N, C-alpha and C positions, 0 to 999 in steps of 0.2 A: 459763191457770190449770191446765188439765187436765194439761199436761206437768209443772208444778210439783208437783201432787198425786201424780202417778205417780212422779216422782223421789223425793219424800219417802217414799212407800210402800216403794220399793226400798231406800232408805237405812235406813228404820226396820226393814226385815227383815234386812238384812245386818249393820249396825253392832252392834246389841245382841247378835245371835247370835254374832258374832265373839268378844265378851267372854265370853258364856256358855260357849262351847266352850273358850276359853282357860282359864277358871276350872276347868272340869271336867278338862281335860287336866293343868293344873298341880297340882291337888289329888288327882287320881285317884279322886275320890269319885262321879263320875257325876251323874246328875240329882238323886238324893237329897241329895247334898252341896250341890248348887246351891240347892235349895229350903231346906235347913237354913241356908245362908248368908243367905237373905233375912230370917231372923229372929234373926240373931246379936246385934243390939242394938236399942235403941229407934229409932234413926234408920232403919235398914234395914227394921224392922217397919213404921214409919210410911209409908215410901215404898212398901212392898209393898201396904199397905192403900189408899194413895192411888191406885195404879195399878189395883188390883182394883175399887175403886169406879168409877173412870173407865171400865174395861172393861165393867162391868155397865151403866153409864149409856149407853155407846155401843151396847151390845147392845139395850137397850130402844128407843133411837132408831132403830136399823137395823130392828128388827122392826116398829115402828110405821109407819115410812115405807114399808117394803117392802110391807106389807099394803095401805096406802093407795094407793101408786103401782102396785102389782102388778109391780114390777121385781124378780123373784125372784133374778136373778143377784147382786143386791146383798147377799144373805145370805152370800156368800163372805167378807165382811168379819168375820163373827162367828168362824169358826174361825181366821182370820188374827189376830184380836185375842187369842184365848186360847192359840193355839199359838205365836205369835211375839211379839205385844205390841201395846199401844195405839199405839206409834210406827209400826207397820205398818198396823194395822186402820183407824185413823181416816183417814189420807190415802188409803188404798185405797178406803174407802167414799166419800169426797168425790170421788175420781176417777170411781168408778162412777156416783155420783149426778149428776155434771155432764155425763153423756152427753146429747146433744140428743135431744129426743123425736122420734119418727118424723114426718117432714113438717114439722118446725120448723127450717128452715134458718137463720133469723135468730138463734136461740139458739146454733146451732152456731158461728157466727162469734164470739160473745161469749166462748166458752170455749176457742177454739183457740189 
């Protein structure tokens, strides 16, 4: 499962970014034009809010579990979520979260 999560995080980082860069290159409007396009109609505005709420929910989950588990490296999923997207941040967090605990070899076999 760990490799699946890692592959999904990489795909979630590269694929959406390719489309964002393509849009900015095609329109010549840069990041401001990309953000404006997210609100061009009710459909894209709804999708933007859907992903924003999902990103906030993931952030609350990451913060809560990070404090509880004291796995501070997992916090890297938060900037990945807001700088790249939920499609990268969520599988990245699941990949980080599925690391075996030190001294717990049995769990390591489950997620390999």
